[in-house]
Every structure is written in structure tokens, then in C-alpha cells.
TIPA-400696 format. One record per residue (C-alpha): residue number from 1; residue in one letter; x, y, z. Coordinates in steps of 0.1 Angstrom, whole numbers, padded with zeros to 4 digits. Example, Ala and Ser with C-alpha at 12.3 -4.5 7.8 and 13.67 -1.06 7.14 Angstrom:
REM residues 2
  seq  type     c1     c2     c3
    1     A   0123  -0045   0078
    2     S   0137  -0011   0071
REM end
This chain:
REM residues 328
  seq  type     c1     c2     c3
    1     M   1404   1604   1669
    2     S   1414   1630   1695
    3     E   1432   1603   1715
    4     I   1455   1595   1685
    5     P   1487   1615   1685
    6     R   1492   1640   1657
    7     S   1523   1622   1645
    8     V   1503   1590   1640
    9     R   1476   1608   1621
   10     E   1502   1624   1599
   11     L   1517   1589   1591
   12     A   1482   1577   1582
   13     A   1477   1607   1559
   14     R   1510   1600   1542
   15     R   1501   1563   1538
   16     E   1468   1572   1522
   17     M   1486   1595   1497
   18     A   1510   1567   1489
   19     R   1481   1543   1483
   20     K   1464   1567   1460
   21     A   1497   1571   1441
   22     R   1499   1532   1440
   23     D   1532   1534   1459
   24     F   1523   1503   1479
   25     V   1559   1497   1492
   26     T   1558   1531   1509
   27     A   1523   1525   1521
   28     D   1532   1492   1537
   29     A   1563   1507   1554
   30     L   1541   1535   1568
   31     R   1516   1510   1580
   32     A   1544   1492   1599
   33     R   1555   1525   1615
   34     I   1520   1531   1626
   35     R   1519   1497   1642
   36     R   1551   1502   1660
   37     A   1536   1534   1674
   38     G   1509   1513   1690
   39     F   1481   1518   1665
   40     V   1464   1498   1637
   41     V   1452   1513   1604
   42     V   1423   1495   1588
   43     D   1411   1504   1553
   44     T   1373   1507   1552
   45     P   1349   1517   1524
   46     G   1347   1552   1541
   47     G   1385   1556   1543
   48     P   1413   1545   1566
   49     E   1405   1542   1603
   50     L   1430   1543   1632
   51     T   1425   1522   1664
   52     R   1448   1514   1692
   53     A   1467   1481   1686
   54     P   1458   1454   1711
   55     V   1483   1448   1738
   56     S   1466   1416   1750
   57     G   1445   1390   1732
   58     E   1413   1410   1737
   59     E   1391   1420   1708
   60     L   1361   1443   1711
   61     G   1334   1418   1721
   62     G   1357   1390   1732
   63     P   1390   1372   1731
   64     V   1408   1365   1698
   65     A   1419   1330   1693
   66     I   1449   1327   1669
   67     V   1454   1291   1659
   68     R   1476   1270   1635
   69     S   1458   1257   1604
   70     S   1463   1221   1617
   71     E   1443   1230   1648
   72     V   1411   1241   1629
   73     Q   1381   1219   1637
   74     S   1370   1200   1606
   75     L   1333   1200   1595
   76     L   1339   1175   1567
   77     D   1326   1144   1586
   78     A   1291   1159   1589
   79     P   1267   1160   1560
   80     P   1265   1193   1540
   81     R   1242   1219   1556
   82     F   1244   1246   1528
   83     D   1242   1247   1491
   84     A   1276   1264   1489
   85     S   1305   1273   1511
   86     I   1321   1306   1499
   87     Q   1355   1313   1513
   88     W   1381   1340   1515
   89     V   1417   1343   1528
   90     V   1425   1377   1543
   91     Q   1461   1388   1545
   92     G   1452   1425   1546
   93     W   1426   1449   1531
   94     P   1396   1435   1548
   95     D   1373   1460   1531
   96     D   1380   1442   1498
   97     V   1366   1410   1513
   98     L   1336   1428   1528
   99     R   1329   1441   1493
  100     G   1330   1405   1480
  101     I   1308   1391   1508
  102     G   1283   1418   1500
  103     S   1283   1410   1463
  104     F   1275   1373   1469
  105     R   1248   1383   1494
  106     R   1231   1404   1468
  107     H   1233   1377   1441
  108     C   1230   1343   1457
  109     G   1192   1343   1453
  110     A   1175   1315   1473
  111     A   1207   1295   1478
  112     A   1217   1287   1513
  113     V   1253   1298   1517
  114     Q   1280   1295   1543
  115     L   1305   1324   1544
  116     V   1340   1316   1557
  117     V   1368   1340   1563
  118     V   1403   1329   1572
  119     D   1418   1360   1588
  120     M   1456   1361   1588
  121     T   1459   1399   1595
  122     G   1464   1396   1633
  123     Y   1442   1428   1637
  124     P   1416   1421   1664
  125     A   1399   1454   1657
  126     I   1384   1441   1625
  127     R   1348   1433   1630
  128     W   1334   1407   1606
  129     P   1297   1402   1601
  130     E   1281   1379   1627
  131     D   1270   1353   1602
  132     V   1305   1348   1589
  133     D   1325   1318   1601
  134     V   1358   1335   1610
  135     L   1391   1315   1615
  136     R   1420   1335   1629
  137     V   1452   1318   1619
  138     A   1488   1330   1624
  139     H   1502   1350   1595
  140     T   1532   1327   1594
  141     E   1510   1299   1582
  142     G   1512   1309   1546
  143     W   1486   1313   1519
  144     A   1480   1276   1510
  145     A   1478   1265   1546
  146     A   1453   1292   1553
  147     R   1432   1280   1523
  148     N   1434   1245   1536
  149     A   1421   1257   1570
  150     G   1391   1271   1552
  151     L   1385   1239   1533
  152     L   1382   1221   1566
  153     R   1352   1243   1575
  154     S   1334   1235   1542
  155     A   1297   1228   1550
  156     G   1283   1234   1516
  157     G   1277   1210   1488
  158     I   1300   1230   1466
  159     V   1330   1250   1477
  160     V   1338   1284   1461
  161     L   1372   1299   1468
  162     V   1373   1337   1461
  163     D   1400   1363   1462
  164     G   1393   1397   1477
  165     S   1399   1414   1444
  166     V   1368   1397   1429
  167     E   1332   1411   1431
  168     V   1303   1392   1415
  169     S   1278   1413   1396
  170     G   1251   1387   1390
  171     D   1243   1350   1396
  172     A   1275   1331   1401
  173     L   1265   1301   1421
  174     G   1239   1289   1396
  175     P   1263   1285   1367
  176     L   1290   1271   1389
  177     A   1267   1245   1405
  178     Q   1254   1235   1370
  179     A   1290   1230   1357
  180     L   1299   1209   1388
  181     A   1267   1187   1383
  182     D   1287   1170   1356
  183     P   1306   1143   1374
  184     A   1335   1146   1348
  185     V   1342   1181   1360
  186     G   1363   1185   1391
  187     L   1372   1222   1392
  188     T   1357   1252   1374
  189     G   1358   1290   1374
  190     P   1357   1321   1352
  191     F   1395   1324   1347
  192     G   1411   1295   1329
  193     L   1446   1288   1316
  194     V   1461   1265   1290
  195     T   1496   1254   1283
  196     Q   1515   1234   1257
  197     D   1547   1228   1277
  198     L   1539   1233   1314
  199     R   1560   1264   1314
  200     N   1540   1290   1295
  201     F   1504   1295   1303
  202     W   1478   1315   1285
  203     E   1442   1326   1293
  204     T   1415   1307   1275
  205     E   1378   1311   1269
  206     G   1374   1273   1275
  207     P   1354   1254   1280
  208     Q   1384   1230   1287
  209     C   1414   1244   1304
  210     D   1446   1232   1322
  211     A   1442   1253   1353
  212     V   1416   1274   1370
  213     E   1429   1306   1386
  214     A   1424   1313   1423
  215     Y   1406   1346   1417
  216     L   1376   1324   1418
  217     M   1374   1286   1417
  218     A   1347   1261   1426
  219     L   1347   1224   1433
  220     R   1325   1197   1449
  221     R   1329   1192   1487
  222     E   1334   1155   1481
  223     L   1368   1162   1467
  224     V   1378   1180   1499
  225     Q   1365   1151   1519
  226     E   1386   1128   1498
  227     G   1417   1148   1509
  228     L   1422   1173   1481
  229     R   1443   1202   1495
  230     F   1467   1229   1484
  231     D   1503   1221   1488
  232     P   1511   1239   1522
  233     K   1546   1247   1510
  234     F   1532   1274   1488
  235     T   1534   1301   1514
  236     F   1529   1327   1486
  237     Y   1498   1324   1464
  238     R   1514   1323   1429
  239     S   1512   1290   1410
  240     A   1495   1273   1440
  241     D   1463   1273   1419
  242     I   1480   1257   1389
  243     E   1494   1230   1412
  244     F   1460   1225   1428
  245     S   1444   1222   1393
  246     F   1468   1195   1383
  247     Q   1460   1175   1414
  248     V   1424   1176   1402
  249     K   1434   1166   1366
  250     A   1455   1137   1380
  251     R   1423   1123   1395
  252     G   1409   1119   1360
  253     L   1387   1150   1363
  254     Q   1383   1180   1340
  255     T   1391   1216   1348
  256     T   1368   1240   1330
  257     V   1359   1276   1324
  258     T   1325   1287   1335
  259     R   1315   1322   1325
  260     I   1299   1342   1354
  261     P   1294   1379   1359
  262     V   1324   1392   1378
  263     V   1343   1424   1383
  264     R   1380   1423   1391
  265     H   1396   1450   1412
  266     E   1432   1457   1422
  267     H   1449   1425   1434
  268     R   1465   1440   1465
  269     I   1488   1411   1475
  270     W   1505   1415   1441
  271     T   1507   1453   1442
  272     G   1516   1454   1479
  273     T   1546   1430   1476
  274     P   1579   1445   1466
  275     E   1589   1436   1430
  276     K   1621   1417   1439
  277     E   1604   1398   1466
  278     R   1574   1387   1445
  279     A   1598   1377   1417
  280     R   1617   1355   1441
  281     L   1587   1339   1457
  282     S   1570   1334   1423
  283     K   1601   1317   1408
  284     R   1604   1294   1438
  285     N   1567   1284   1436
  286     F   1568   1277   1399
  287     Y   1598   1254   1402
  288     R   1579   1236   1430
  289     F   1551   1231   1406
  290     L   1575   1218   1379
  291     D   1593   1195   1403
  292     R   1560   1176   1408
  293     W   1544   1178   1374
  294     R   1573   1180   1349
  295     G   1566   1159   1319
  296     R   1529   1153   1326
  297     T   1518   1166   1293
  298     D   1493   1136   1292
  299     L   1471   1157   1316
  300     L   1469   1187   1292
  301     A   1434   1194   1279
  302     A   1439   1217   1249
  303     K   1463   1234   1226
  304     A   1474   1268   1238
  305     P   1462   1297   1216
  306     D   1485   1317   1193
  307     V   1486   1349   1214
  308     S   1514   1373   1222
  309     I   1504   1381   1258
  310     S   1514   1355   1283
  311     R   1504   1351   1320
  312     G   1537   1366   1332
  313     E   1528   1399   1315
  314     R   1496   1405   1335
  315     E   1485   1411   1369
  316     S   1461   1440   1366
  317     P   1424   1434   1358
  318     G   1416   1429   1321
  319     A   1450   1418   1308
  320     A   1459   1382   1298
  321     G   1479   1351   1307
  322     S   1514   1335   1324
  323     S   1550   1327   1315
  324     M   1569   1304   1338
  325     G   1537   1303   1358
  326     Q   1540   1339   1367
  327     K   1508   1358   1373
  328     R   1488   1384   1392
REM end
């Protein structure tokens, strides 16, 4: 720490105060100032740590290869080697994903799992566990393209896509695998949505739903082998999960709710994106969903419940639902 200028340490302290006050716009601006000063701040379970920003492509322990999603080597032609492939996309806050990885390790039992991280941060100083398959892709790729890169690395019989805000607190793989053993089910997870008109979405207890939220969703690897992918034009995450769910439903498969023990923490991409910008990106994404699926009420599974809270009114853990596909 003695090699880090006092001015940079002060910026890091101010950023930490802003984070604790949930002023994430200020926190992100201070992070950018720290980066321009030649340093990287990494949030860890023990608090923020400062390291010198790389000036070459060198990472501690070896070179850092930044690739485009289309350049990722696919494992889909080979037979599955694991019971499940569990995957994260990291756009920041790596400690959140490390928390999620640790939770699955504690609760996966005897299952053989493949852990995949698609790292979009561009921070070579982040050290991921040695047994994690790490893909470093350019941050310009966008959320959906990064998810697709992870799908190409799927070597498990089922594929579980997890957000960094989610921590499992018990056996999750068992119930998910049991649900997907039904050939009629194509996509499942603990957070489901229903709609009556393709514009307003509400949370549902299931078991049938119209979309599975990307906090945690699971599917069989065979669907990925058949070409199921997120629409890469969804560079922001919102509504990409709804569009993905409707692709599954259009294949004649069900999307369902599977209750598993999970804890939801702060969703940092939401809280860390300025309000006007996330509104703009969310609206654009939702109209992209409507452009493709407008009028496809034949795919709807159930009648939406009579509730007053819609998906657009919630983004924090424990609230409900979505209006105009807005969420998180």
C-alpha cells in the first residue's frame, strides 16, 4: 500500500463511503478516476484493494487473452463430462461471483460441476480459482454475447446460469435436475414471471410461467447444442431473459418455476447504472422483445395474478414483478 499515492488512497476511501451510502453513480465515477491515475480498485470480501493497473497484457502468473465471444472455442461437440455447468458473467464486483461460486461448492454434494466465469472487467489483477474455466472477453461484447460465450463452454448435462447477486443456501442442483428430467420442460428456475398481454409481467409461484428470470435459470445442454442462444443485440441484460424464455416456449417446451434455497443480494449492475441510462437501455431492450414476439399470446402458459406490484416496480431483493418488461 505504501507504493500507492496518498491521493489515490483518498479517492478509494471516498469511493467506499459512496458505496456504503448506495451512491453508486459517484462510486463508479471515482473508480474511473482511480483507473485514470494508473490503479485498479477491486472489491473483495475483506474490503477494497488497490493494485497498479496493467500497462501491458501481463497478469500475475501469465498473459491475459481478451477475445471476442465469437472466438471462444466450443465444447459442445464433445460428450458432457460433468453433471452440471454453472456459469457467471462478470461485469464488475468479482467478489459477488466468488461468493456465488463458494455457495455452490458448499451445496453441490456429490455432483460433478464445471464452473465457468466470463470475465468482462478487463482487470487482469483479478485472480479466479484455479478450477474455474475463465473466459476473458472484451467489455464491448455486451451481456448477451458474453452469456453466449459461456454457453459454448458448457460441458455439463445441465447448464445453470447464475447472476452474481444470487447465493444458494442449500441443494439447488438436485431440484433443478429433477425438473429438467421432464422432457416437456425446457427452462426452469426459482424466479418466474407470467403475463396476459406481453407487456406487463408479474412474479408467479408457478409451477408454469411465461419467463424465467436470469438471476438463476437452468436448461438442458442439448438445447444449447441445438443452437439456443441469447439475442446478441441485448447488450444490456434487461428483458434478455424474457426473450430467451420465449425462444424456449416457441420450441414447444415449458418454462417452469423450481423452488430452491437461494438468497438474493444487491443487484449491482442495476444499482450501478445511472437511472436515465438504465431506463433508456431497458426501453430499447423491451421493444426489441416486442418486435419479435408481439401477438404470440398462444405461447402464454397461465393467467397473470391479480396483484398491484408489477415487475417494473422492483429491483431490490424481496420485491415483486415487471411492467413493460422492466426489472431489476
